C-alpha positions in Angstrom: 57.7 -67.9 -26.0 54.9 -69.7 -27.9 52.9 -66.4 -27.7 55.7 -64.5 -29.3 56.0 -66.8 -32.2 52.3 -66.9 -32.9 52.2 -63.2 -33.6 53.8 -62.3 -37.0 54.9 -58.8 -35.9 56.5 -60.1 -32.8 58.0 -63.0 -34.7 59.8 -60.5 -37.0 61.0 -58.5 -34.0 62.3 -61.7 -32.2 64.1 -62.7 -35.3 65.7 -59.3 -35.5 66.7 -59.4 -31.8 68.1 -62.9 -32.2 70.6 -61.5 -34.9 71.5 -58.3 -33.1 71.2 -58.4 -29.4 72.3 -55.0 -28.0 71.2 -53.9 -24.5 69.3 -50.9 -25.7 67.4 -53.0 -28.2 66.5 -55.5 -25.6 65.2 -52.7 -23.3 63.1 -51.3 -26.2 61.7 -54.8 -26.9 60.8 -55.3 -23.3 59.1 -51.9 -23.2 57.1 -52.8 -26.4 55.8 -56.0 -24.8 55.0 -54.5 -21.4 53.3 -51.4 -22.7 51.0 -53.3 -25.1 49.1 -54.9 -22.3 48.5 -51.9 -20.0 45.1 -50.3 -19.4 44.7 -46.5 -19.8 45.5 -44.6 -16.6 42.5 -42.2 -16.6 39.4 -44.3 -17.2 36.0 -43.8 -15.8 35.5 -46.7 -13.4 37.1 -44.7 -10.5 34.5 -44.1 -7.8 34.1 -40.4 -7.1 33.6 -41.1 -3.4 37.0 -42.9 -3.2 38.7 -40.1 -5.0 37.1 -37.5 -2.8 38.0 -39.4 0.4 41.7 -39.7 -0.7 41.8 -36.0 -1.7 40.4 -35.1 1.8 43.0 -37.2 3.5 45.8 -35.7 1.5 44.5 -32.2 2.1 44.2 -32.8 5.8 47.7 -34.1 6.1 49.1 -31.2 4.1 47.3 -28.6 6.3 48.6 -30.3 9.5 52.2 -30.4 8.0 52.0 -26.7 7.1 50.9 -25.7 10.6 53.5 -27.9 12.2 56.2 -26.7 9.9 55.2 -23.0 10.5 55.4 -23.5 14.3 58.8 -25.2 14.0 60.1 -22.4 11.8 58.8 -19.9 14.4 60.7 -21.7 17.2 63.8 -21.7 14.9 63.6 -17.9 14.3 63.2 -17.2 18.1 66.1 -19.4 19.1 68.7 -18.2 16.5 70.1 -14.7 16.7 70.3 -13.3 13.2 72.1 -10.2 14.0 
């Protein structure tokens, strides 16, 4: 709470919320505090090898899932009489 009172902008906000404490205002206040300290999502320190490896793993899993799903659908079509 000491940090909140040392910042003049946050001090005004906390005084406002101490007068009118509505749930939606509290959610907005918490969102303001938590979003101020976050780093940008797409920043350059990601290693291209790590990203490439993760992409290859996901692509491999998707190809295996597609083949497996296609085979299961073929078995389903052969076992059910559609008409």
